[in-house]
N, C-alpha and C positions, 0 to 999 in steps of 0.2 A: 716210495716205490715207483712213482711215475717216471722219475729220472732214470732209474735202473731199467725199467721197461723200454724207455726211449732209447737208451744206449744199446740195449740188446737188439732192438728193432733196427737201429742204424748199423750195428755190427752185421746182422744177417743181410741187410741190403747191400753192404759192401761185399760180403761173401758172395752174394748172388751176382753182383756186377763183375767180380773177379773171375767168374766162371765162363765169361764170354769166350775166352780163348781155350777152354777145356775141350777135350775130344768129344765129350757128351754134354754140351752146355745146357740143353733144354731141361734135362732131368735135374741138374744141380741148381739151376736158376729157380725151378719150381719148388724144389725141396727147401732151399734157403728163403725163397720168397714167402712160402707158406709159414715158415717160422717168424718172419718179419711181421706177417699179418697177425699171428697169435700174440706177439709181443705188443703190437699196437692195440689189439683188443684188450689186453691186460692193462694197458695204460688207462683204459676206461672202465676197469673192473668188470669186464665181460669175459667170462670163461666158458666157452661152449664145450662141455665135457665130451660129447659125442665126436665132435670134430677133432679135439685134442687126442682122444683115444684112437681114432682112425689114423691120425698122423703118427702116433706112437707105434702102432702096429706096422705101418709102412716103413718107418725109419728102422725099427728093430729088424723087421724082415729083410730089408735091403742091406742092412749092415752085415747080416749073416753071409752074404755073398762075398764079402771082403775078408772073411775070417782067415783064409789061407795066407793072404798077404800080411795080415797082422802077426800071425804066428811065425811067418818067415822073418819079419822084422824083429820080433822078440828073440829069435835064435841068433841074430847077428851080434857080433862083439861090439861093433861101432853103432850104437843106437842113434847117434847124431846124424848119420847119413840121411835120415828121414827129412832133415831140414836143409840138405845140400842140393842146390839146383842142378849141379852137374851130375850128381849121383842118380838123379831122377831118371835119366836116360839109360843108365847102366844096369839098373836093377828093377825088375818087374814089380816087386812087392812094395816099392816106395809109394807109388800112386794109390795102390789099394789101401795101404796103411793110413795114408793121409785122408782118403775119403772116409775110411772107417772112423777116424778121429773126428772128422766133421759131423758125421752122423751121431757119434757119441755125445758131442756138444749139444746137438738138437735134442737127443733123448733125455739128457740130464735136465735141460731147461724145461722140456715138456713135462717131465715128472714133477718138477717143482711147481709148475703152474697147476697141474692136476691136484697136487696136495693142497695148494691154496684154494682151489675151487671146491674141493671136498670139505675143507674146514669152514668155508663160507656157507656151504649148504647146511652144515651141522649147527651153526650158530644162529 
């Protein structure tokens, strides 16, 4: 598991670094940086439940703000436009859908860590 946690931490650090050119870099660097910290703590079998639940609430709450963009993307015939760099400037919903997917990745991994932490508490 240490290797998986290390790879996840590295992935989130890369995600954070790539946000430097984003219109709102500070928020995204903090969001992805916090996930990298959680992954590093998991490498050492340290699962602070309160911190992880707080992050989960933040990520889920913030993802709700992007729901309109996701719904617009889902209504599109060409779903692959989400990954087209040129289309990013043509459609308002692309950036919102991308940011929602980034938050979804964070939520899924956090839920996984919370499950691991709960199981460790019970055993």
